[in-house]
N, C-alpha and C positions, 0 to 999 in steps of 0.2 A: 504494500500500500504506500502511495506516495507521501512524502513528508509534508508537502504543502498542497493546498487545494484552493486556488484563488477564487473560483466561482463555479456555481452550478445553477441549473434552473429547474423549476417544477411547474409543469403546465397541465391544467385540467383539460380533459378530453370531453367535448360536448357532442351532442347529436346521436348518442346511443339510444336505441328504442327500449321500451319495456321488455325485460328479458323473460322468455318463456322456457319451460323445460325443453332440453335438447338444443337450445340455441348454440350456434357456433360462435363462441366468444372471440376466438382468434380472428375470424373473418370480420366480425363487427368492429373490433378494435383496430385492425389493420386498415379497414375502410375509413374509420373515423380519424385515424392518425396516419395519413399516407406518408408523412415525413419521418416516420420511425427511422432511427439511425443506429448503427453499430454501437453497442455499449449502453444503450438506453435501459432504464429500469422501469418496468411497467408496474405500477402500484394500483391494485384493484380491490375494491370493497368486497368483503366476503359475501355480502348479501346477493350480488349478482352471480357469483359462483354458485351459491346455494340454489338460486332460482334456476340456473341453467342445468344443475344436477338434479333437479326435482326434489330439493330438500324443503319444500313448502308443504305444510300439512294443515288440514282443517281440524283443529283441536283447540280446546281451551288452553290459554297460555300457561296456567299453573300446572295442568296435566302434562303439557309438553316439557316444562322445566323438570317435573318429576322424572319423565322418561329419559331426559338427557343428563341426569345427575348421577354421578358415581358416588360422591359423598358430599354432605353438607358441611362446609367449613365454618360458616357463621350464619346466624339468622337473627333478625330483629324485626318483629312484626311480620308482615308479608314478604319483606325483602330477604333474599338469600344470596350468599356467596357460596358457590359450589364448584366442585371439580367435575369436569366433563370427561367423556370417554377419550377425547383427544389429549387429555392430560392438562388442559387449561384450567386455571382457577379464575373465575370471573362471576359477575353478577348474573343471576337468572339463567345460567348455563348458555348465555349468548342467544337465547330465544328472543326473537324480535317480532313485534306485532305492528311495526310501522312500515309504511311504504309497501304494503301487501294488501290483498283483497280482504274486505271485512270477513271476520270469522276464520281467517287463516293466520298462521305464524310461520316465520322463516327460521329454520334450524341452521346451525353452523355446518359447513362442509364436513362430511364424514371423515375425510383425511385431507386436511388443508395442504400439507406438503405434497401429497400425490396430485392434488388439483393444480398446484403451482407448477409441478413438473410437466403435467399434461398440457397446460396452457403454454408454457415456454416452448415445448416441443412443437405444438401446433403453430405458434407464431414463427418459429424458426423454419418450419416446412413452407409456410406461406411467404415469408419475407427473405429468407436466407440469412437473417441477421442473428448475431449472438446477443441475446438480451437477458436481462434479469427480470424476475417476477416476484413480487411481494403481494400476498393476500393479507388484508388487514381486518381487524375488528376493533370496536371501541371498548376500552376497559377503564375502570376506575383504578386508583392507586392507593395502597395503604399509606396512611398518614398525610395524604394530600387531597385537597378539594379538587373536584372536576375530573373530567375524563379526557383521554387522549387515545388516538389510534395506535395499535401495536401490531406487530407482525405475527400472524398465526400460521402462515404458509410461506415458504421461501424456496426459490429455485434459481440457480445461476449466480449466487453470491454467498459469501460466508456471512452467516447471520450476526457474528460477533467478531470484533477485532481485539485480539489478546495482546495487551501491552505488558503483561507480566514478564519480567526478565529484561525489559528494555530500560535503558537509562533515560531519565528526564533531562531537561535542559541544564540542570546543575550536576548531572552525572549520577544522581541517586537512582538505584535500580528499583523499578516499580514492582510491587508485590501483589497488588490486588486489582489493578485497573483492567477491566474487561468491558469494552464498549459494545453496547447492544446496537450495532449499526442498523440492522433491519428495523428495529423499533424506531430509531431516530428518523429513518427515511419514511416509515409509515406515518409518523406524526407530522413530518414536513409536508408530505403529500396531502394530508387531511386539510391543511390550510387552504388548498385550492379546490379540494373536492367538496368539503363542507357536508353538513348533515341534511340540509334542506334544499341545496342548490341543484339536485338532480345530476350531479357530476360524479359518477362512481369510479372513474379511472383517471389517473394522473401519470404523466411521464416525467421521470427525473433524468436530466441530461447533464453531462459533464463529469460523471463519476464512472467512466468506463473502466477505470482501473479496478473497480470493485467487482466487475462482472467476470465470472469464471467460465471456463469451458465446461467443467463438470457441473451437474446440478447442485452438488454440495449436500451438507447434512440436513438442511431444512430448518424450519423455525422450531422444531421440537428440541433442537440443541439449546435453545434459550430457556427451556423449562428446567428449573433448578431440581436436582435429584433430592428425594426426601432426606437422604443422609446428610445433606448440606444445608437443609432448610431450618433456620433457627426458629421459624414461626410455623412449623408444620401443622401443629394441632390447632384447629379451629374450635369454636365453642362446642360444636357437636362431637368433636373427636376426643376431647380431653379425658372424659371418664373412661371411655373404651381403651385409651392408651395405657391405663393402669393394668399391668399384667404381673402375675407372680413369676419371678425369675429366681432360679435356684443355682445357676452356674454363672460365675463372674470371672472377668479378667483380673489381672494383677494391677491394673491401672489405678492409681490413687483416686480417691473421691474428693472433690473440691469442697472445702468447708464453707465457702461462700454459697455454693449450691445448697448445702445442707441447711444453712441459716435461712436461705430464701424459702426452702420447703417448710421449715418450722414456722416461719412467718405466716405461710399459708395455713398451716395446721391450726394456729391459734386464732384464726378467724371463725372457728367452729362455734355453734351456739352452746350456751351453758346456762344452768339454772341460777336464779338469784343474782344475776349480774356478776357471777363469779368468774374466775379464771382457773379452772381446775386442771389444766394440762401442764405437765412437766415432761422434759425430755432429757435423758441421760445419753450422751454420745460417747461410745467406746471407740475411740479413734486409734489408740496405740495398740500394737500387738499384745503388749502385756495386759492391758485392761480387758481386751477381748478374750484372751486365753484364761485369765483369772475368772471371768464371769462364766465362760462356757465350761471350764473344768469343774467349777463349784456346782453348776447346774447339773452336769452329767453325774457327778457323785451323788447328788440328792435324788436324781431320777433313778439311778441304779438301786440305791437303797430302798426307795419306795417300791420298785418292781420286785425286788427280792422279798420284801415284806409281804407282797401280795401273792408270793408263791410262784413267780414266773421262773422258767428255766434259763440258764445262761444264753441259750440260742434265742429264746424269745426276747430276752432283755436286749441282746445285740441287735435284733431285728427292729425293735421299737426305738431304741436310742439312735438308730441310723437316721431317723426323721429330723434330727437336729443338725445333721451335717451341712446343709446349706448355710447355716449361720457361720460355720467355721471357714467356709470358702469365701465369705463376704469380706471385703477389705475394710468395712466399717459397719458398726452396729448402732442402732438407735433403740433405746428402751423407753417407750412411752409410759408415763406414770400418771396415776390419778392422785390428785391432792384434794380430798373431799372435806377439808376443814370448814368450808362454808355450808356444809349440809346442816339442815335444821334437825334438832332432836325432838322426837315424838315419844309419848308414853306407850304407845301400842306398836306391836311388831309390824303390822300391816303397813302403816304409814312410814315407819322407819325403813322398811324394805323398799317401798316405792321411792322414797327420798334418795336412797343410794342408787337405785336404778337410773334415776334422772342423771346422776353424775357419771355413771358408767356409759350411758348413751352419749353424753357429751364427749368423753374421751374417745369413744368409737368414732364419732364424727370427726374429731381432730386427727385420728389415725388415718381415716380415709382421705381427708384433705392432704395429709402428709404424703401418702402413697401416690396420689394423683400428681402432686407438685413435684415429687421426685421423678415421675415419668416425664413430665414436661421438661425437666432439666436433662433428659436423656439418660437417666439412671434407672437401673432395674432394682427391684426390691422384693422381699418376701417377708410376710408377717407370720411369725411362729408364736404360739401361745405359751411356750414352755415356762417363761418366768412366772406366770400366774399360778403354777403348781408349786413353786418354791420361792415365794415372794421374799421371806426373810433372808434366804440364802443369796438371792440375786441382789437384794438391797445391800447386804453386807459386802458382797464382792465388789460392788461399785461404790461403796461408801455413800449411799444416798442419804439425804437429810430425812429426819423423822417426818412421817406423814406421806412420803412418796411411795405409792403402791405400784410396782411394776405390772404392766398390762400387756405382756408379751414382749417379743424382741423382733426388730426389723433388720434383716440383712440388706445392706445397700452396696451397690457397685455397678460397674459397667457390664452390661449383659455380654456373656461369651458368645451367644448366638441369638438370633431373632426368636421371640416367643412364638409358639404355634398359634394358629388362628383359634379364636374363641368360638366354640360351637354356638350357633344361634339359639336364643331362648325366646319363647313367646311370652310377652308380659301377661297375657290373659291367663296363663297357667299359675301366676303368682298373685292374682288380685281378684277381688270380688267387688261388684258395684251394687249399691243398695239404692 
C-alpha cells in the first residue's frame, strides 16, 4: 500500500431501477456507470443485493428478526442487538422494512462475501476490468451515537491494513494498529449514497493500489474471533456463560479480576439492609494446601466413622480434586450477625434461611462475574461439612461461616455444551 494518497473521489451512481429478484446487477451497474475504470471500487448497499437474490420475505419484522438471530447479545424493550448466521452483530439482525413493499422485509444476503465475489466476477466478465467490490450495511457502534455504513461483503481488496510491526514517523514500532479499510470506504461511500436519496451504488476512484487480483479473505476477516473479544457476552449471554470447570491451566489468576468479581458478588440482595457476605481468598500454595489437607483429614475421619471402606473413602474424596488443581480458591462465608433473634424455632429457622439465600445469590453473582472475566470456576460444598476445620485452617474471624469453596483458574479446555432445559419443567403458573 502506498505511503501517500493525495486524492481520491467517491461518486454516486444514479439511474438504477427498482431491483427485482434475479436482476443482473453487473449489467445494471455497468450501464449506469459506463466510465468504470481499472482499479475502481464498487460500493453497493446490501439491500439491492438482497433484492436481486430474492432475500425479500412477506413476514412480520419481529418474526423475521427471530428467524435471522443466532443469539441475542443485548435487549432493551423491543430493541435487540443480535448475532446473525453470517457472524455479524448488529441491531435487529439487519432486517429492514424500509424501501420495500408494504408487508415485506428485506433480509441480509445469505453470504455477503460470496455475493461480492459473484458481482466482481460478473463485472469483470462484462467490462474486462479489475475492480473491487464492497457490500455495505448500516450499523450502530458501541459507545457512540449514530450509525454508519460498514462492510459486510468484500471482494478484490484486503479488508484491513495491518500496521503492526511497522515503525511510525518517530521510529516507534506499532503494536496494535489494524485499519479497517473496507469499513472506512463503506462509510465514505455512504456520504454520496445516503439513506433516502435512492442512490444504492457508489464508485471510489483513485485507490487502485488497494485492488487485488485475488478476491481476498472477504469482510468476514473483520469479525473479531470470540477468543479476542473483550465484550463477548451480551446481557442475554452472561448467565449461560457460567459453567462448572474442573480442569485448569497453571496460569496465575489476576487478583484485580478476583476483586472485580467480588465487587459483583456483593451487589446481591440481603435481609435487613445487611451485608452478610464475606470472602476468604486462598491465593498462596501454602494457604490452599493447608485448607485442603485439613478438609481431607476431616472428611476421611467422618467417612471412617460412618463405616465406609478405604476404597469407598478414596472414591468419595476424589470429588475434591478439582479444588487442588485450581490455582486459586475462594471460600464464600456467611456472616449472619445481623439476623434477628426469635423465641420460637420456626421463625429462627426462617431468619437464617433468609441469610443463606443471600449468600447463595452472592455466590452466583461471583461465579457469573468470574466467567465474564474469562475465568473458569467450580463451586464445591465441602467446607460446609467441616466449617470449624476450614475456618481454623484459614484463620477466619469469628462469625464467618464457610459456605463451600470455589476453585478458580483459566479453563484447560472449553466447557461442553449445556444440555437444553425446558423452563416449563421447573415452574408452575397459578
